[in-house]
N, C-alpha and C positions, 0 to 999 in steps of 0.2 A: 152762352153756349150750352146749356143747362138739358139740353132735351137728352131722348134715347138717340134719336140721329143724326147724324149729321151729315146736311145737304150739301150738295154741289149742284152748283148751275155751272153749265159747260157749253158754250154759244161756237165750240170749235169743236167741227164734227171729222176729227182726222185720223189717222194711228198713234200720232204722238203726242194730242194732246191726251188722246185716250190714257195711254202708258203715263203719262204726264198723272192724271185723275188715278190711275192706280199706286202709283207713287206715292201721294198723298191718304189715299185712302188705308195704304198698308201702316204704315206711321202714322195712323188716328187708329186705328182700330188696336192695330200691341200697344200702345199705351195708355187706351182709356178704356176699351172695353166697347166705344161706340159704333156703332151701325151705322158705314157712308151710305148714303142714295147721293147719284149722282142720274141726272133725267139723261135716261135710256141705259142706263144701267145701274138699278134698274130706277122705273121714273117717278120722280117725283112731284108730291102731290102740291099742284100752281096755288094751293093756299100757302102752302111753307115758303115761308122769307130765307131763301139760301143764306148759311154760314159764308160759302163761298162762292162769287160770281168771277168767272175766268172768261176772258174775250181776248183781244187784238188790236189793237190801233195801230197802226204803221207809223205814225209820227212820234211816238216813243222815241224809236230807231232800233236797230238789227242785235238782237238778244238782251235789250235792255227789257227792264219791265217798272212798272208802277203800281203800288201796293196804296188802297184808299179805301174809307169809310162809305160805305152807303147809305144814303139817306135813307131806306125802309131798316136800315138792318145789317148786319155781317160786313163783309171784307169783301173788295175787288180788287184782286190778281189781274192785271190787265200786261199783256206782253203786247213789244214791238213787232212778236213772232212767234213760230211755235216755241222755237228755243227759248223766248223771253218769255214765255207762261211758265215752263219748267224752271227756269231758275229764280221767278216769283216764289215760288209754290215752295222751292225749296231755303229762300231764306224766311218764307211765314213758318215753314216749320222748324227753323231752328231757331227761331227767334222764339215762336208761341210756348206756353207753360204747360202742363199735363196733368190729370188726373182723372181717378176713373169717371166717366164720364161727363169729364167735361175738357174744351179745349178754351186756352184764355191767350189770344193774338197777341204779339208783343206792340211793344207802342210806335214802332218805328213806322213812318207814313213819308212816302215820294216817289220822286222816280228815281233809277239807277239804271245808269248805262256801262256795260263792260270798257276799260280802258283797251285791252289789248285783244288783237282778234284771235289770236292761236293762245289757247288757253289749255295745255296737256301734259297729261304723265306719260314716261314711257314706260309700261310694266313688263321687265324684265323675264321673260319665261329660261331660267336660268337653275332647274331643279328645285325650283322656289313652291313658298306658297303657290302662287299662280300657275306653276306646272301639276301641281296635284290636285287643285282645289274643280269640284264640278263645274257642267258649266253653270250651272243656278247659283252656286258661288259667286263665280265673277261676276255673274250678269248685279247679283246686288251689289257685288261690290262697285262696279261700274257705275251703277245708278246712284249709289251713294256721293261718287265725285260729281255726276252730274249737278247732283241739287247745292253743289258748292260752286256751279257754275264754271266745273268743266268742260270743256268742249271737242275734246280730241285725245285719242288714244292713240300710240304706237308699239309696237311689237316687232320683236325678231323672232320670225320664223324661220322653222327647218328647212331646207332648200334639198330636197332630196333627189339625188342622182337618178334614180331609178322611182320615175310617180306612178307605177305602175304598182309597186308592189303593196302586198297587205297593210306593211308596217305605217308606209308612206300614205298612203286610202286614208287608213281610219284618223292620221296626224289630220291631214288638210280638212278632212270632215271636221276635228273638231275648232280647227283654226276657223272655216267659214263657218261654225256656229258663233264662234267669239264676234268673231266681224258683223254677223248678224246683229246680235244683240246689241252690241254699239252703235252701231246704225239706228236700230229699234229707239234708243234713248236720244236721238237725234246730235249723236256724236259723230264727228268724222274721223277716220283710221287713216294710219302712217305704218309704214314698212321703212322698217331698218336694218343696213347692212354695211359692214366695211365690205368693200364691193370687189377688191382685190384676193380677198382669200375663198381657197377653191379649197376641193377636195380628194380626196385618193385619185382620184379622175382626171386629178390635172395634166400636162404635158410636164414631165420632167424636165425636158429642156429649157420652160420657159419659166422656172424656180424663180421667183425673189433673191436679189443678193441684200446681202446685210446692209443698215445704214448706221452711220453717227446714232449712236443714243444715248439714253439718260438710266437713274438707276432709283427706281425700278424702269425697266423698259417698257418702250411704248409699243414694241412691236406683238405681245401676248406671245401666247405658246396654242394659240384655235387655230383650227387649220390652215391647208399653206398656202404662204403669200406667193402670188403668180406676178409677172411682169407683163404690164400691158404695153411695154413699149414692143415687145418682141410679138412677131405678127402669129403665132401658134397661142401663145396667152391672151393676146386680145379679141381674137374670135373666141377661144374658150369662156372667157370673162363673160364677153357681151353675150352667147347663148346662155350663159350662166344665170346672168341679172335676169334678161327676157323669163325664163323658165322660175324665177324666183317672185315675180308680180304674176305670173299665168293663172286663171284659174278662181281668180275673182272679178272677174269683169260685170256678170250677175249683180252682184252687190257692190262692187267700187270703193278703190282707192282711190284717197283724196288728198296724200303727201308719202314723197319715198325722202327717206334720209340716207344722205351716205356718209359713213363713220369713216376717219382717216387714218385713226390709232384705235385702241392698243392691238390689232390683231390686225391691221392692216402697214401697207409698207414697202415699200420698192428702194433700192438704195444703188441702183445702175445709171449711167452718165445722164441716160436720156429720161428718166422717172426723176432723179434726185434735184433742188430738194420735192419730197414727195406733195408736201401741202400747196407746192406753188404749178406742179408740173406733171406729173403721172399721177395723182390724184383729180386733177380737174380733168385731164384727158378719159381720165375713165368717167369719171364722174357724167358730163355731156352724153358720150355714148348712152351710162343710164336713161338717163334724160329721154335719148333719142326713141330707146326699144321701149320706154315707159309708155312715150304718148302716143304711141301706137295702137296702146291696147287702152289706154284710158285721156283720150285729147287734153282733158280739162285738170289734169294732175298737176301738183305744183311739186318744187324741187327744194329741200334743206341742204343746204350744203355746210354738213360738220367741219368745227376746225377743233376739235378735242387734242389738245399737245401738239396744237400748232409752237412753232419757235419755244419749247422749253428749256433746248440746252442752254447751257450759259452764253454760248456764241451762239446768235440769233440763225438758224440757219433758211432766212428768209423766205419764210413762207407766209407769214405775213404782205409784206409788201409784195410780193410776185401774184400773191391772191387778187391784191389791193389793182395793180397793175392789169390784170388779167380781165377784171369786172369794169376798169375804168377805159380800155379800150374798144372791149365788146362783152356786152353782154345779153340775154333774152333768152337764158335758159335757168338761173339763178333766182327762185324767189322769196327766199330766205337764210340768211348768214346763221348759223348755233354755234353760239359759243359759250366754253366753262373750262375749270381746271376740276382736278383734284383738290385744290386748296383755294387761293386767291384769281378773281373772275379776270380772264386776261385784259394785261395795259394798255394792247394796238387799238381796239378799237374803241375803248375810252376816251384814248389822247388825239389817236388820228381819224375816228368817225369810222362807221362804217363802211368795206367797200364796198365799193357799185352803189353807195347812200339806199343800200338795202333794209328790210325791217331787219331787225334781229333780236333772235328767242336765246334762252339760255339753257342747258342741261343739267342745271342745279344735281349737285350730288348729296342727296339725301339719305343714304342709306350706307354707304362704304366708310365714314370718315370718325374717327375716334375709337373702336372697339373692332377686335375680330377676334371671330366669326361674327359678321354684321347680323344685328336679329337675332344672336345667340343668347342675349341678357333680357328681354323683351323689349319694349319701346323704349325709342331713341328721340325724345322731341327734341329741337333746337333753334328754339326761336330765336335769342340772342345772337348767334351767329348768322342764320338766315336773314336777321333784319340787317346787321350790320355787310354784308355779299350786298342784299339787294338794294342798302344805299350806295355802295360804292358804284354801280351802274347808272347811277344818276338819271334815272327815267326813261334810259334810252333802248330800253327791251320792250317789243311787241308779245310777251310772253315765253313761253317756254315748257321744255318738256321734260321735267325730273326726272331723274335716271332711278327707280323702286326697285331694289331687289325685291320687295316682297310687302305685306301688310303691316311690319312691324312698326313703318313711319310713316303709319296714318294721319298722327296729326303734323307732321312734316309738308304733308299733302297738302292738308288745308291751308295751312302759311300761303305755301306759295298760291294756291287759288287765289287767293283775298290776294296775295300781290296782285295777280294778272289782271282780276278784273278793279280794281283801285291801284294805282301806283306809288300812291300815298297809304296803303292801309298801314295796319301797324301790326306784326306779331303779336305782339301781348294780348290785341285785341282779339285775333284770330282764336288764341289759343283760349283765351275767357269763353268765349262764343261757343267751341267745338265742347268747353268741360261742362257748359249750360245746356246744350242739347244733347250729348252721349250718356256724362253722368249725373245733371240734376246742379240747378239752380245753387240751390240750397252748400254744395261746392265746392262752387268757383273760389273764391280765398283761398282755400286749405289745400285744393289741387294746384291754382297757379305755383304758388308758393311751392308747392313738392317738385314741379316741375322744375321749376326754376334753379332749386336745387340738384337735381336730377342731369340737367344738363350740366351746371359745374361739375359735378363728380362723372362725367362719361368718357373722360380720358382717365384712368387709373391712375394716370404716372402721375395728377393734379391732384387728389383727390384726398379729402380731410374724414376723418373718420367722425366726426361730430358731426359734419354735413350728411352723410349719409344714413345718419342715424336719423338725422331731426327730420329728411325726407321719409326714412319709413314711418318713423309716428306721424306725420303729416298721414301720409295714405292709410295706416291703419285707423285714424283716426276718420277720413273718407267715408272708409269703408264701413263703418259705423252707420253713416246716414243713407246710405246708398239705398234707394230703391230695389226691388230683386230683379226687374228689368236689366237695370244700370249693374248690380252687381256681379251676374254670373255673365255679363256680355263679353267679347274679349277682349273688345277695345279697353274694355277695363282690366281684365285680369292679365293682360300685357303688361299696364302700369303697373298694375300691384305686382306683378310676378318680376319686374323690373328692382324694387323698391326692397323686395324679399329678398332677391340675388347677390344683391347691391348688401343686404345688410350681412348677409350669413358669409360672402367673401370677405366683406372689410373685418369680420370679429374671426375670421381663420387664416390670418396670412395668406390669401390669396386662394386659400385652399378649396374647392366643393364641400359643402357639406350634406348629408341624407336629405335635410329639408332643400339645398339649392339645387339638388340630384331631382328631388321631385318635382320643382316650381320649371326647371328641364326639359322633365315628359310630359311635364301640363303644355307646355310648349309647342312642344313638336306635335302633340296631338290636336291641339288649336290648328295648327299648320299643315296637316298630316305630311311633315316630316320627316317618316321613319325610314325611309331612304334620302333624304335630302342631300343638296349637294353640303359640302365640309361647309362652305364659305356660307352658308345663311341658317347653319341648324346649332341649334342647342347642344353643347357637346356630353350628353346626359352618359353615366355609365354603359346604362344600353345600345346606346346608338354607337360609340365610338368601339364597340364588341363588333356589333355588326359590319359595320364600315372597315376593323382590321379582316375580318373573314371576306367581306367582300374581294378589297384589294388583295389574300391571299389566293382567293378563288380567279378573280380574275390574273393574278402573274400566272396562273399553269396554265392559262389557257391562250395567253398573251403569243402570237408567231414570233417566228424568230427576230431578234433585233426588238429594238423596243419597243409599246406601243405609242402611237402619237393620237394625241387628241382627236383628230380626225377620223382614225381608225375603230373608235371607242364603240363598242357594241350598241346597237338602238335597240330602245325599250318597246315593245309594240304597244301602239294604246295609249302614249304617253308623249309628253315632249322631253321627258328625260334624254333621249342620245341627243337629241336638239340641243339641251343643253350642256353636254357634257361636250359636245362639240365646239360650241360656241360661246362658251363660258366666262369671256373677257369681252365681248361687245357692251 
C-alpha cells in the first residue's frame, strides 16, 4: 500500500458506517500522511483497487467481524453488523504498521466474535479528567475505546433538584452531548446511581438510620441516605429516580445500574440487611419508573460491598432467594469488590441464574491519590482476578477515575472480547499500537516492573531504577507522534516520579513537581478533586486557599457534601456531591 491515497470501498451507507470510516481515516492520516478516500467522501476512481473493503454479512454473528485478503488486492473487513465493522476496523488499525506514505496490514486473518455481551466502562465524573475534558476530547476517548471493542459506557450524572436553573440546564446539555456522542459510536449507554441517596430537599423524618459497618465504611459521605421503608422517603426517592432518568428519551438509555454502597444503605428493621431487603424494594421501583420512559431498558443490580463484614449480613443469600422466587425485573448482576472477587456467586452460582458482569477496580488500588503518579498498568493483578472468575462473567463496567488507567481498560476490553485472552498480550498489542512495534519488549518489561513497584511499601529501589532506565531507552526510539502523545507521557512521567521519589526518601523533588504539573495540564486538573490530582506545590496551594474560602462561606454548622456549591457549566458540583459512587 504505497499509493499517495488510501482508498476505502464501503458498501454500507449508514451513519455508524460513516463514523467508522472517519475513525479509520483519522488514524491513517495522522500516522502516514496519506489522503484517505472513500466512495462518496470523496469518490474513489472505479479503476482503483481499494486498500480496504467494508461490508456486512449476517452469518458472521452479532458484533463479530472477519478480516480477509481480497483476490484482487487489499483487505476486506466484514462485520456481522455495523458494530462489527467498527470493531474489525479497530483490529486492523491496532495490528497494522505505519510509516510515511505507507500502511502495512497485520498478519491476522479470520473471524472473531465477542464472548461477552456487555463490554463496558464506567467513566466516573468526579472532578477528574472526564469532568474537565471538552466534548471533543471525550468523544475522541470514547472512540478509542470503541475501536478496542467496548460497546457500552456508563455514567453517574448530577441529578439537580431544580432542573430549571441555568446551572442545571448547562450541565444537562453537556450530558446530552456526551450521550449522543457515545450513541454515534454505536455504544449503548447506562446511568448508574445509589438510589437511596438524596439531597438537601430530602424529608428529614425519612433519613436512614445507621447500619453495621466495616472499616472503611460502606456508606460513604456523599448525599443524604433516605429510608425507602418510610412512606415519605419512598415517595421522595421514587420522584428523584424518575427525575434522574428523565430528559434523554430522544437519545435512549439502554441500562440503569443500581449501586447499593458506598453511599447507599439503610439500617432500619424494614430495610436491613440492605442488599436483601430495602435495596431490592427500591430497585424494583426504579425499574418501574424507568421502564415507563424507556420500555426496553435493562436493569443491572449492583452488589458492591455485599456481605463484607466478618459475619455475613445475609445479603447474597437474601438476593438469591428473592430472585429464585420471583424475577422478571433484573437483567444482570454486577459483582466485584475493592480487593478480591466476591466468593458467593463463584461458589453458589449467580442469583437467579442471571448473566453476571464485573465492576473491576482499575483506578483506586495501590496508591493514593489515584492517578496522581502517572499511568498505573496492573496486568498481572487483573489476570489473576480475571482467572478467579472462571469464565462466569458476561462482561463488565470497570470503574474508571480518569484516563491514567488507559492500559487497564484495554486489558479488560480484551478479556471481555475473548475470555481466554491474556493480559500480557493485550499490553503488548497496546504498546505496539500506541508507542511502536520497535519498543514492545522494552516497554513491556518496564510495565512489569512498574506494576511490581506500584505499592510503595513493597518497592525495591533497583526495580524502580531499572524501569526508569528502560523507559528512557524506549523514549529515545519513539517517533515524534508517540513521544509527544499523552499516553506515552503519563507512562514516562510515572517512571520519572518513582525514580525521583525513590532517590529522595519519598519527598518530591523539583523534577517530580514538574512531572506533577505536566500531568495536571494533560488532564485539565488545575482545580481537580484531591483524590485524583497530582499533588504539585502549586495545586496544594490552590487547594488550601479554596478550602480557606469555603470555610468562611460555610453556613452555620458543618457543610455537608450535599450542600457543596455547584460550579456552573461543569460537572464539578456533581462530583463533589457524589464523589464516592
